[in-house]
Structure formats: structure tokens, C-alpha cells
TIVO-2410 file (N, C-alpha, C; in nm, 3 decimals):
# residues 169
REC num residu      c1      c2      c3 atome chaine
REC   1      M  -0.838  13.258   5.773     N      A
REC   1      M  -0.730  13.352   5.801    CA      A
REC   1      M  -0.599  13.299   5.745     C      A
REC   2      A  -0.524  13.387   5.682     N      A
REC   2      A  -0.393  13.344   5.623    CA      A
REC   2      A  -0.291  13.320   5.734     C      A
REC   3      D  -0.189  13.250   5.697     N      A
REC   3      D  -0.080  13.216   5.780    CA      A
REC   3      D   0.015  13.334   5.799     C      A
REC   4      D   0.018  13.395   5.923     N      A
REC   4      D   0.102  13.513   5.950    CA      A
REC   4      D   0.245  13.485   5.947     C      A
REC   5      T   0.290  13.365   5.963     N      A
REC   5      T   0.435  13.331   5.965    CA      A
REC   5      T   0.487  13.327   5.822     C      A
REC   6      A   0.410  13.276   5.729     N      A
REC   6      A   0.451  13.266   5.594    CA      A
REC   6      A   0.432  13.399   5.516     C      A
REC   7      D   0.322  13.468   5.545     N      A
REC   7      D   0.286  13.593   5.485    CA      A
REC   7      D   0.227  13.684   5.582     C      A
REC   8      P   0.308  13.763   5.651     N      A
REC   8      P   0.261  13.847   5.763    CA      A
REC   8      P   0.141  13.940   5.726     C      A
REC   9      V   0.056  13.957   5.823     N      A
REC   9      V  -0.065  14.042   5.795    CA      A
REC   9      V  -0.025  14.179   5.747     C      A
REC  10      E   0.083  14.236   5.803     N      A
REC  10      E   0.119  14.370   5.765    CA      A
REC  10      E   0.158  14.374   5.613     C      A
REC  11      K   0.213  14.268   5.559     N      A
REC  11      K   0.245  14.257   5.420    CA      A
REC  11      K   0.113  14.246   5.336     C      A
REC  12      R   0.028  14.158   5.380     N      A
REC  12      R  -0.097  14.138   5.307    CA      A
REC  12      R  -0.179  14.269   5.305     C      A
REC  13      V  -0.189  14.339   5.419     N      A
REC  13      V  -0.262  14.462   5.429    CA      A
REC  13      V  -0.197  14.564   5.326     C      A
REC  14      G  -0.066  14.579   5.332     N      A
REC  14      G   0.006  14.669   5.244    CA      A
REC  14      G  -0.027  14.638   5.099     C      A
REC  15      E  -0.022  14.515   5.057     N      A
REC  15      E  -0.048  14.474   4.926    CA      A
REC  15      E  -0.193  14.517   4.880     C      A
REC  16      R  -0.292  14.496   4.973     N      A
REC  16      R  -0.425  14.533   4.938    CA      A
REC  16      R  -0.443  14.685   4.927     C      A
REC  17      L  -0.385  14.758   5.022     N      A
REC  17      L  -0.389  14.902   5.017    CA      A
REC  17      L  -0.325  14.954   4.888     C      A
REC  18      R  -0.210  14.898   4.850     N      A
REC  18      R  -0.139  14.945   4.731    CA      A
REC  18      R  -0.226  14.913   4.607     C      A
REC  19      Q  -0.280  14.795   4.598     N      A
REC  19      Q  -0.364  14.756   4.485    CA      A
REC  19      Q  -0.488  14.846   4.470     C      A
REC  20      A  -0.541  14.885   4.581     N      A
REC  20      A  -0.663  14.968   4.582    CA      A
REC  20      A  -0.631  15.119   4.568     C      A
REC  21      D  -0.495  15.153   4.571     N      A
REC  21      D  -0.450  15.289   4.574    CA      A
REC  21      D  -0.516  15.365   4.692     C      A
REC  22      Q  -0.508  15.307   4.810     N      A
REC  22      Q  -0.571  15.362   4.928    CA      A
REC  22      Q  -0.462  15.382   5.037     C      A
REC  23      T  -0.499  15.467   5.133     N      A
REC  23      T  -0.401  15.499   5.241    CA      A
REC  23      T  -0.462  15.474   5.380     C      A
REC  24      V  -0.376  15.465   5.479     N      A
REC  24      V  -0.419  15.433   5.612    CA      A
REC  24      V  -0.342  15.522   5.717     C      A
REC  25      A  -0.414  15.564   5.817     N      A
REC  25      A  -0.348  15.632   5.932    CA      A
REC  25      A  -0.394  15.555   6.058     C      A
REC  26      I  -0.311  15.560   6.162     N      A
REC  26      I  -0.339  15.482   6.286    CA      A
REC  26      I  -0.334  15.569   6.404     C      A
REC  27      A  -0.432  15.547   6.491     N      A
REC  27      A  -0.431  15.616   6.623    CA      A
REC  27      A  -0.412  15.508   6.732     C      A
REC  28      E  -0.306  15.516   6.810     N      A
REC  28      E  -0.273  15.415   6.900    CA      A
REC  28      E  -0.272  15.470   7.047     C      A
REC  29      S  -0.326  15.390   7.142     N      A
REC  29      S  -0.312  15.424   7.279    CA      A
REC  29      S  -0.236  15.308   7.345     C      A
REC  30      C  -0.290  15.201   7.376     N      A
REC  30      C  -0.228  15.093   7.450    CA      A
REC  30      C  -0.113  15.031   7.375     C      A
REC  31      T  -0.107  15.041   7.244     N      A
REC  31      T  -0.005  14.970   7.165    CA      A
REC  31      T   0.119  15.063   7.151     C      A
REC  32      G   0.109  15.186   7.185     N      A
REC  32      G   0.225  15.279   7.188    CA      A
REC  32      G   0.309  15.287   7.062     C      A
REC  33      G   0.248  15.270   6.951     N      A
REC  33      G   0.319  15.282   6.823    CA      A
REC  33      G   0.355  15.152   6.757     C      A
REC  34      L   0.317  15.042   6.818     N      A
REC  34      L   0.352  14.909   6.767    CA      A
REC  34      L   0.281  14.879   6.633     C      A
REC  35      V   0.153  14.919   6.620     N      A
REC  35      V   0.084  14.895   6.491    CA      A
REC  35      V   0.154  14.964   6.378     C      A
REC  36      G   0.186  15.090   6.396     N      A
REC  36      G   0.261  15.168   6.295    CA      A
REC  36      G   0.394  15.108   6.269     C      A
REC  37      S   0.464  15.059   6.370     N      A
REC  37      S   0.591  14.992   6.350    CA      A
REC  37      S   0.577  14.871   6.264     C      A
REC  38      K   0.477  14.789   6.290     N      A
REC  38      K   0.454  14.670   6.207    CA      A
REC  38      K   0.430  14.704   6.061     C      A
REC  39      V   0.348  14.810   6.040     N      A
REC  39      V   0.319  14.849   5.905    CA      A
REC  39      V   0.444  14.897   5.830     C      A
REC  40      T   0.530  14.970   5.899     N      A
REC  40      T   0.645  15.026   5.840    CA      A
REC  40      T   0.759  14.922   5.830     C      A
REC  41      D   0.742  14.804   5.883     N      A
REC  41      D   0.836  14.696   5.869    CA      A
REC  41      D   0.842  14.650   5.721     C      A
REC  42      V   0.736  14.683   5.648     N      A
REC  42      V   0.721  14.636   5.510    CA      A
REC  42      V   0.783  14.734   5.415     C      A
REC  43      P   0.884  14.694   5.335     N      A
REC  43      P   0.946  14.790   5.240    CA      A
REC  43      P   0.841  14.849   5.151     C      A
REC  44      G   0.847  14.973   5.122     N      A
REC  44      G   0.755  15.045   5.033    CA      A
REC  44      G   0.626  15.092   5.102     C      A
REC  45      S   0.621  15.076   5.232     N      A
REC  45      S   0.497  15.114   5.303    CA      A
REC  45      S   0.465  15.260   5.288     C      A
REC  46      S   0.557  15.338   5.254     N      A
REC  46      S   0.529  15.484   5.230    CA      A
REC  46      S   0.426  15.508   5.118     C      A
REC  47      D   0.405  15.406   5.034     N      A
REC  47      D   0.305  15.415   4.929    CA      A
REC  47      D   0.162  15.428   4.986     C      A
REC  48      Y   0.141  15.377   5.106     N      A
REC  48      Y  -0.002  15.369   5.158    CA      A
REC  48      Y  -0.008  15.411   5.307     C      A
REC  49      F   0.100  15.421   5.378     N      A
REC  49      F   0.099  15.453   5.521    CA      A
REC  49      F   0.125  15.605   5.536     C      A
REC  50      D   0.032  15.671   5.605     N      A
REC  50      D   0.043  15.817   5.628    CA      A
REC  50      D   0.108  15.848   5.764     C      A
REC  51      R   0.052  15.794   5.871     N      A
REC  51      R   0.097  15.830   6.005    CA      A
REC  51      R   0.046  15.735   6.107     C      A
REC  52      S   0.113  15.738   6.223     N      A
REC  52      S   0.057  15.670   6.343    CA      A
REC  52      S   0.075  15.767   6.457     C      A
REC  53      L  -0.031  15.802   6.523     N      A
REC  53      L  -0.029  15.892   6.639    CA      A
REC  53      L  -0.046  15.808   6.771     C      A
REC  54      V   0.045  15.826   6.860     N      A
REC  54      V   0.031  15.768   6.991    CA      A
REC  54      V  -0.036  15.868   7.082     C      A
REC  55      T  -0.160  15.840   7.114     N      A
REC  55      T  -0.243  15.932   7.191    CA      A
REC  55      T  -0.280  15.864   7.323     C      A
REC  56      Y  -0.187  15.861   7.415     N      A
REC  56      Y  -0.200  15.788   7.535    CA      A
REC  56      Y  -0.295  15.859   7.637     C      A
REC  57      S  -0.277  15.988   7.644     N      A
REC  57      S  -0.359  16.064   7.743    CA      A
REC  57      S  -0.489  16.112   7.686     C      A
REC  58      Y  -0.583  16.148   7.778     N      A
REC  58      Y  -0.708  16.205   7.736    CA      A
REC  58      Y  -0.684  16.334   7.656     C      A
REC  59      E  -0.587  16.416   7.696     N      A
REC  59      E  -0.561  16.536   7.634    CA      A
REC  59      E  -0.513  16.517   7.489     C      A
REC  60      A  -0.426  16.419   7.468     N      A
REC  60      A  -0.376  16.386   7.336    CA      A
REC  60      A  -0.491  16.337   7.249     C      A
REC  61      K  -0.580  16.254   7.300     N      A
REC  61      K  -0.693  16.207   7.226    CA      A
REC  61      K  -0.786  16.322   7.185     C      A
REC  62      R  -0.803  16.419   7.272     N      A
REC  62      R  -0.888  16.533   7.242    CA      A
REC  62      R  -0.823  16.626   7.140     C      A
REC  63      E  -0.695  16.661   7.169     N      A
REC  63      E  -0.621  16.760   7.086    CA      A
REC  63      E  -0.593  16.706   6.943     C      A
REC  64      L  -0.545  16.582   6.935     N      A
REC  64      L  -0.499  16.529   6.802    CA      A
REC  64      L  -0.600  16.458   6.719     C      A
REC  65      L  -0.701  16.403   6.791     N      A
REC  65      L  -0.799  16.321   6.722    CA      A
REC  65      L  -0.942  16.372   6.734     C      A
REC  66      A  -0.961  16.482   6.807     N      A
REC  66      A  -1.094  16.541   6.826    CA      A
REC  66      A  -1.194  16.445   6.896     C      A
REC  67      V  -1.139  16.354   6.984     N      A
REC  67      V  -1.225  16.270   7.059    CA      A
REC  67      V  -1.296  16.364   7.162     C      A
REC  68      S  -1.427  16.340   7.170     N      A
REC  68      S  -1.512  16.435   7.252    CA      A
REC  68      S  -1.484  16.413   7.401     C      A
REC  69      R  -1.491  16.524   7.471     N      A
REC  69      R  -1.485  16.523   7.616    CA      A
REC  69      R  -1.603  16.440   7.674     C      A
REC  70      E  -1.713  16.451   7.613     N      A
REC  70      E  -1.833  16.373   7.654    CA      A
REC  70      E  -1.807  16.223   7.647     C      A
REC  71      S  -1.748  16.177   7.543     N      A
REC  71      S  -1.726  16.029   7.530    CA      A
REC  71      S  -1.623  15.987   7.632     C      A
REC  72      L  -1.517  16.060   7.651     N      A
REC  72      L  -1.415  16.027   7.749    CA      A
REC  72      L  -1.475  16.029   7.887     C      A
REC  73      D  -1.556  16.127   7.918     N      A
REC  73      D  -1.616  16.138   8.051    CA      A
REC  73      D  -1.714  16.029   8.074     C      A
REC  74      A  -1.797  16.001   7.980     N      A
REC  74      A  -1.911  15.903   8.001    CA      A
REC  74      A  -1.856  15.758   7.991     C      A
REC  75      H  -1.762  15.733   7.905     N      A
REC  75      H  -1.724  15.595   7.874    CA      A
REC  75      H  -1.582  15.557   7.918     C      A
REC  76      G  -1.496  15.656   7.930     N      A
REC  76      G  -1.358  15.628   7.960    CA      A
REC  76      G  -1.285  15.601   7.833     C      A
REC  77      A  -1.148  15.606   7.840     N      A
REC  77      A  -1.067  15.589   7.717    CA      A
REC  77      A  -1.077  15.450   7.659     C      A
REC  78      V  -1.097  15.348   7.746     N      A
REC  78      V  -1.107  15.207   7.699    CA      A
REC  78      V  -1.256  15.174   7.676     C      A
REC  79      S  -1.304  15.218   7.557     N      A
REC  79      S  -1.444  15.204   7.531    CA      A
REC  79      S  -1.468  15.196   7.379     C      A
REC  80      E  -1.588  15.142   7.348     N      A
REC  80      E  -1.626  15.134   7.210    CA      A
REC  80      E  -1.639  15.280   7.146     C      A
REC  81      A  -1.700  15.367   7.222     N      A
REC  81      A  -1.723  15.504   7.174    CA      A
REC  81      A  -1.594  15.577   7.144     C      A
REC  82      V  -1.496  15.568   7.238     N      A
REC  82      V  -1.371  15.638   7.215    CA      A
REC  82      V  -1.289  15.572   7.104     C      A
REC  83      A  -1.290  15.441   7.092     N      A
REC  83      A  -1.218  15.375   6.985    CA      A
REC  83      A  -1.273  15.426   6.848     C      A
REC  84      A  -1.408  15.431   6.837     N      A
REC  84      A  -1.466  15.478   6.713    CA      A
REC  84      A  -1.424  15.616   6.681     C      A
REC  85      E  -1.429  15.714   6.781     N      A
REC  85      E  -1.387  15.848   6.757    CA      A
REC  85      E  -1.246  15.860   6.724     C      A
REC  86      M  -1.160  15.775   6.785     N      A
REC  86      M  -1.017  15.774   6.751    CA      A
REC  86      M  -0.993  15.737   6.600     C      A
REC  87      A  -1.056  15.631   6.559     N      A
REC  87      A  -1.037  15.588   6.422    CA      A
REC  87      A  -1.088  15.687   6.321     C      A
REC  88      Q  -1.207  15.745   6.352     N      A
REC  88      Q  -1.264  15.846   6.261    CA      A
REC  88      Q  -1.181  15.972   6.264     C      A
REC  89      G  -1.132  16.009   6.382     N      A
REC  89      G  -1.051  16.128   6.395    CA      A
REC  89      G  -0.918  16.120   6.319     C      A
REC  90      V  -0.851  16.009   6.330     N      A
REC  90      V  -0.719  15.995   6.261    CA      A
REC  90      V  -0.744  15.986   6.109     C      A
REC  91      R  -0.849  15.917   6.069     N      A
REC  91      R  -0.882  15.907   5.927    CA      A
REC  91      R  -0.910  16.051   5.871     C      A
REC  92      D  -0.987  16.126   5.942     N      A
REC  92      D  -1.023  16.253   5.891    CA      A
REC  92      D  -0.912  16.363   5.902     C      A
REC  93      T  -0.838  16.365   6.007     N      A
REC  93      T  -0.732  16.465   6.018    CA      A
REC  93      T  -0.621  16.430   5.926     C      A
REC  94      A  -0.592  16.305   5.896     N      A
REC  94      A  -0.490  16.266   5.802    CA      A
REC  94      A  -0.536  16.267   5.657     C      A
REC  95      R  -0.669  16.271   5.644     N      A
REC  95      R  -0.724  16.266   5.508    CA      A
REC  95      R  -0.693  16.141   5.435     C      A
REC  96      T  -0.701  16.029   5.509     N      A
REC  96      T  -0.674  15.897   5.447    CA      A
REC  96      T  -0.800  15.822   5.415     C      A
REC  97      D  -0.789  15.712   5.347     N      A
REC  97      D  -0.906  15.629   5.318    CA      A
REC  97      D  -0.952  15.539   5.434     C      A
REC  98      W  -0.852  15.514   5.522     N      A
REC  98      W  -0.880  15.426   5.637    CA      A
REC  98      W  -0.814  15.481   5.761     C      A
REC  99      G  -0.885  15.460   5.876     N      A
REC  99      G  -0.833  15.494   6.002    CA      A
REC  99      G  -0.840  15.373   6.096     C      A
REC 100      V  -0.741  15.341   6.171     N      A
REC 100      V  -0.743  15.232   6.268    CA      A
REC 100      V  -0.705  15.280   6.403     C      A
REC 101      A  -0.772  15.230   6.500     N      A
REC 101      A  -0.746  15.278   6.641    CA      A
REC 101      A  -0.740  15.161   6.741     C      A
REC 102      T  -0.655  15.174   6.836     N      A
REC 102      T  -0.645  15.078   6.946    CA      A
REC 102      T  -0.650  15.150   7.077     C      A
REC 103      T  -0.733  15.099   7.170     N      A
REC 103      T  -0.736  15.158   7.305    CA      A
REC 103      T  -0.775  15.042   7.400     C      A
REC 104      G  -0.695  15.019   7.501     N      A
REC 104      G  -0.714  14.906   7.588    CA      A
REC 104      G  -0.629  14.909   7.712     C      A
REC 105      V  -0.631  14.797   7.784     N      A
REC 105      V  -0.558  14.783   7.907    CA      A
REC 105      V  -0.452  14.672   7.887     C      A
REC 106      A  -0.325  14.713   7.866     N      A
REC 106      A  -0.220  14.621   7.839    CA      A
REC 106      A  -0.169  14.551   7.960     C      A
REC 107      G  -0.184  14.610   8.079     N      A
REC 107      G  -0.146  14.549   8.204    CA      A
REC 107      G  -0.002  14.585   8.241     C      A
REC 108      P   0.040  14.531   8.355     N      A
REC 108      P  -0.021  14.429   8.438    CA      A
REC 108      P  -0.128  14.483   8.531     C      A
REC 109      G  -0.131  14.618   8.553     N      A
REC 109      G  -0.233  14.674   8.635    CA      A
REC 109      G  -0.332  14.753   8.548     C      A
REC 110      G  -0.430  14.816   8.615     N      A
REC 110      G  -0.523  14.904   8.546    CA      A
REC 110      G  -0.654  14.844   8.510     C      A
REC 111      G  -0.665  14.710   8.523     N      A
REC 111      G  -0.791  14.643   8.486    CA      A
REC 111      G  -0.894  14.656   8.596     C      A
REC 112      T  -1.018  14.636   8.552     N      A
REC 112      T  -1.132  14.635   8.649    CA      A
REC 112      T  -1.215  14.510   8.618     C      A
REC 113      P  -1.310  14.477   8.703     N      A
REC 113      P  -1.397  14.356   8.668    CA      A
REC 113      P  -1.464  14.378   8.538     C      A
REC 114      E  -1.506  14.497   8.499     N      A
REC 114      E  -1.574  14.522   8.373    CA      A
REC 114      E  -1.481  14.525   8.253     C      A
REC 115      T  -1.358  14.573   8.280     N      A
REC 115      T  -1.257  14.588   8.178    CA      A
REC 115      T  -1.126  14.525   8.229     C      A
REC 116      P  -1.118  14.391   8.224     N      A
REC 116      P  -0.993  14.328   8.278    CA      A
REC 116      P  -0.868  14.356   8.192     C      A
REC 117      V  -0.753  14.333   8.252     N      A
REC 117      V  -0.628  14.349   8.182    CA      A
REC 117      V  -0.640  14.261   8.055     C      A
REC 118      G  -0.592  14.313   7.944     N      A
REC 118      G  -0.599  14.243   7.817    CA      A
REC 118      G  -0.713  14.278   7.729     C      A
REC 119      T  -0.802  14.366   7.784     N      A
REC 119      T  -0.918  14.410   7.706    CA      A
REC 119      T  -0.875  14.523   7.614     C      A
REC 120      V  -0.928  14.515   7.491     N      A
REC 120      V  -0.894  14.619   7.393    CA      A
REC 120      V  -1.018  14.642   7.306     C      A
REC 121      Y  -1.031  14.763   7.258     N      A
REC 121      Y  -1.127  14.797   7.155    CA      A
REC 121      Y  -1.046  14.836   7.032     C      A
REC 122      I  -1.072  14.776   6.917     N      A
REC 122      I  -1.006  14.809   6.791    CA      A
REC 122      I  -1.112  14.860   6.697     C      A
REC 123      A  -1.086  14.974   6.641     N      A
REC 123      A  -1.178  15.040   6.547    CA      A
REC 123      A  -1.115  15.054   6.408     C      A
REC 124      V  -1.199  15.038   6.304     N      A
REC 124      V  -1.154  15.055   6.171    CA      A
REC 124      V  -1.256  15.147   6.106     C      A
REC 125      A  -1.208  15.268   6.056     N      A
REC 125      A  -1.301  15.358   5.995    CA      A
REC 125      A  -1.264  15.374   5.846     C      A
REC 126      E  -1.371  15.368   5.765     N      A
REC 126      E  -1.346  15.387   5.618    CA      A
REC 126      E  -1.408  15.519   5.574     C      A
REC 127      A  -1.334  15.583   5.484     N      A
REC 127      A  -1.387  15.705   5.416    CA      A
REC 127      A  -1.433  15.672   5.284     C      A
REC 128      A  -1.566  15.669   5.266     N      A
REC 128      A  -1.624  15.639   5.136    CA      A
REC 128      A  -1.626  15.767   5.052     C      A
REC 129      P  -1.653  15.761   4.928     N      A
REC 129      P  -1.655  15.879   4.841    CA      A
REC 129      P  -1.765  15.981   4.894     C      A
REC 130      W  -1.733  16.109   4.883     N      A
REC 130      W  -1.827  16.211   4.924    CA      A
REC 130      W  -1.961  16.194   4.851     C      A
REC 131      G  -2.065  16.222   4.923     N      A
REC 131      G  -2.202  16.209   4.865    CA      A
REC 131      G  -2.268  16.079   4.875     C      A
REC 132      T  -2.189  15.976   4.914     N      A
REC 132      T  -2.247  15.838   4.925    CA      A
REC 132      T  -2.300  15.803   5.057     C      A
REC 133      N  -2.266  15.879   5.160     N      A
REC 133      N  -2.310  15.851   5.295    CA      A
REC 133      N  -2.279  15.710   5.339     C      A
REC 134      A  -2.166  15.656   5.282     N      A
REC 134      A  -2.125  15.519   5.307    CA      A
REC 134      A  -2.003  15.508   5.401     C      A
REC 135      S  -1.949  15.621   5.443     N      A
REC 135      S  -1.839  15.615   5.538    CA      A
REC 135      S  -1.887  15.551   5.670     C      A
REC 136      G  -1.797  15.488   5.742     N      A
REC 136      G  -1.841  15.426   5.864    CA      A
REC 136      G  -1.729  15.374   5.942     C      A
REC 137      V  -1.765  15.318   6.057     N      A
REC 137      V  -1.664  15.266   6.147    CA      A
REC 137      V  -1.715  15.139   6.212     C      A
REC 138      T  -1.634  15.040   6.231     N      A
REC 138      T  -1.664  14.918   6.303    CA      A
REC 138      T  -1.575  14.905   6.420     C      A
REC 139      V  -1.624  14.865   6.533     N      A
REC 139      V  -1.544  14.850   6.654    CA      A
REC 139      V  -1.563  14.706   6.704     C      A
REC 140      S  -1.450  14.641   6.740     N      A
REC 140      S  -1.456  14.508   6.799    CA      A
REC 140      S  -1.381  14.507   6.935     C      A
REC 141      R  -1.442  14.431   7.031     N      A
REC 141      R  -1.382  14.419   7.163    CA      A
REC 141      R  -1.314  14.286   7.172     C      A
REC 142      Y  -1.190  14.278   7.224     N      A
REC 142      Y  -1.117  14.156   7.241    CA      A
REC 142      Y  -1.056  14.152   7.381     C      A
REC 143      E  -1.022  14.032   7.425     N      A
REC 143      E  -0.951  14.011   7.546    CA      A
REC 143      E  -0.838  13.919   7.516     C      A
REC 144      F  -0.711  13.959   7.551     N      A
REC 144      F  -0.592  13.881   7.529    CA      A
REC 144      F  -0.532  13.850   7.663     C      A
REC 145      D  -0.463  13.733   7.666     N      A
REC 145      D  -0.391  13.690   7.782    CA      A
REC 145      D  -0.241  13.712   7.763     C      A
REC 146      G  -0.166  13.716   7.871     N      A
REC 146      G  -0.021  13.727   7.867    CA      A
REC 146      G   0.027  13.849   7.941     C      A
REC 147      G   0.162  13.863   7.931     N      A
REC 147      G   0.223  13.979   7.992    CA      A
REC 147      G   0.201  14.104   7.902     C      A
REC 148      R   0.246  14.218   7.947     N      A
REC 148      R   0.225  14.342   7.876    CA      A
REC 148      R   0.272  14.338   7.734     C      A
REC 149      R   0.395  14.289   7.707     N      A
REC 149      R   0.447  14.282   7.574    CA      A
REC 149      R   0.369  14.186   7.483     C      A
REC 150      E   0.330  14.077   7.540     N      A
REC 150      E   0.250  13.979   7.461    CA      A
REC 150      E   0.113  14.033   7.426     C      A
REC 151      V   0.050  14.108   7.521     N      A
REC 151      V  -0.080  14.163   7.497    CA      A
REC 151      V  -0.070  14.271   7.390     C      A
REC 152      K   0.034  14.356   7.401     N      A
REC 152      K   0.045  14.465   7.302    CA      A
REC 152      K   0.073  14.406   7.159     C      A
REC 153      A   0.153  14.296   7.152     N      A
REC 153      A   0.179  14.234   7.025    CA      A
REC 153      A   0.052  14.174   6.966     C      A
REC 154      A  -0.026  14.112   7.052     N      A
REC 154      A  -0.152  14.048   7.008    CA      A
REC 154      A  -0.251  14.152   6.956     C      A
REC 155      I  -0.257  14.265   7.024     N      A
REC 155      I  -0.342  14.376   6.986    CA      A
REC 155      I  -0.301  14.433   6.852     C      A
REC 156      A  -0.172  14.459   6.836     N      A
REC 156      A  -0.124  14.517   6.710    CA      A
REC 156      A  -0.151  14.425   6.589     C      A
REC 157      S  -0.133  14.291   6.604     N      A
REC 157      S  -0.160  14.198   6.497    CA      A
REC 157      S  -0.312  14.197   6.471     C      A
REC 158      Q  -0.390  14.199   6.579     N      A
REC 158      Q  -0.538  14.191   6.558    CA      A
REC 158      Q  -0.587  14.318   6.490     C      A
REC 159      A  -0.533  14.431   6.520     N      A
REC 159      A  -0.571  14.555   6.459    CA      A
REC 159      A  -0.550  14.545   6.309     C      A
REC 160      L  -0.439  14.490   6.264     N      A
REC 160      L  -0.412  14.472   6.118    CA      A
REC 160      L  -0.501  14.366   6.055     C      A
REC 161      R  -0.537  14.265   6.132     N      A
REC 161      R  -0.625  14.162   6.080    CA      A
REC 161      R  -0.765  14.223   6.062     C      A
REC 162      D  -0.803  14.308   6.155     N      A
REC 162      D  -0.934  14.375   6.141    CA      A
REC 162      D  -0.940  14.471   6.018     C      A
REC 163      L  -0.827  14.539   5.996     N      A
REC 163      L  -0.816  14.623   5.876    CA      A
REC 163      L  -0.819  14.532   5.748     C      A
REC 164      E  -0.751  14.424   5.754     N      A
REC 164      E  -0.748  14.331   5.639    CA      A
REC 164      E  -0.891  14.283   5.608     C      A
REC 165      T  -0.967  14.250   5.711     N      A
REC 165      T  -1.106  14.207   5.693    CA      A
REC 165      T  -1.188  14.317   5.624     C      A
REC 166      A  -1.173  14.441   5.676     N      A
REC 166      A  -1.247  14.556   5.617    CA      A
REC 166      A  -1.205  14.573   5.471     C      A
REC 167      L  -1.085  14.561   5.439     N      A
REC 167      L  -1.038  14.581   5.303    CA      A
REC 167      L  -1.093  14.474   5.210     C      A
REC 168      Q  -1.128  14.361   5.260     N      A
REC 168      Q  -1.185  14.251   5.183    CA      A
REC 168      Q  -1.337  14.269   5.154     C      A
REC 169      E  -1.399  14.349   5.237     N      A
REC 169      E  -1.545  14.366   5.221    CA      A
REC 169      E  -1.582  14.466   5.112     C      A
***
């Protein structure tokens, strides 16, 4: 992993997207727009950044990202299934090459024994060329420690590192 202090992940991701002539859209729940903010901290990000949607409620996830009622009902918002649908939904509605999603429990309350505070699912969805059947989504589960702001910051950076990894593959 590269050093984020010398060369921030948002800058590295932007350079890779620009070189590949690709675009990204982000669907955020627990990060409340922080991932999009980090991306737009980089001058020239309009070359590759389309949008970031903060979809905190079930209704916002359903209306703006087409997350299924069945996934929300069966798994809850903080789940692998919902993260995947969020990333695919933002990628497809924005018509971008990549979709990234965050859904988790930033704290200090809201955790359960199965999903403690600091738990997040981050999904990265790629749109491959039509007819290749190669589009897909990967979802990773993480647990971060700290207060609400520290957890949100850790999630936002990890989401961009996950996108960076996908861009390298």
C-alpha cells in the first residue's frame, strides 16, 4: 500500500481513473458524503467524478439506488447484500464505469453483537463493456475503532483504497 501522507489515496485513484478515461459515482450512507468530499479535494476531479449520493434512509436507498425492499427487509441496511446493490445502483443510474458504496455503523450507538459499532460494508462495482458479462461487484466487511468522526474517516479512506485495488486489477 502506498503512503497516504505523501501521496493521498484520493489523488492516486484520480490519476488512475484519468489515465484509464473512466468515471466513478459514490453511494454513501454512514460516511455522509465524506468519500465524495475526499475525491473532490483533488483539483481536476471533475474529469472522472460524477456524483456522490448520501442515501441514509431505507427510502433513499430504494428511490435513488434501486436497492430492493427484499434485501433491506432480509438483511438490513448494514449488510453485504445492500452494499452490493448500492454500488451497482449508483454505477448504473449515473452511467459510470465504477460505483462505490459505504454502509455501516459509525457509532457511538446503533451497534449489535453481530454488527458492532465500527462495522462497515464497502462495495466496488465495475461496469465492463456490454456483451462481455464481466461486470461485477466486490464487497468487503471491515471493523474500525474510534469515535464517530474517526470511524467515518477510516471508512472513507478504506473505500478509496478498495477502489484503488479494483483499478489495479
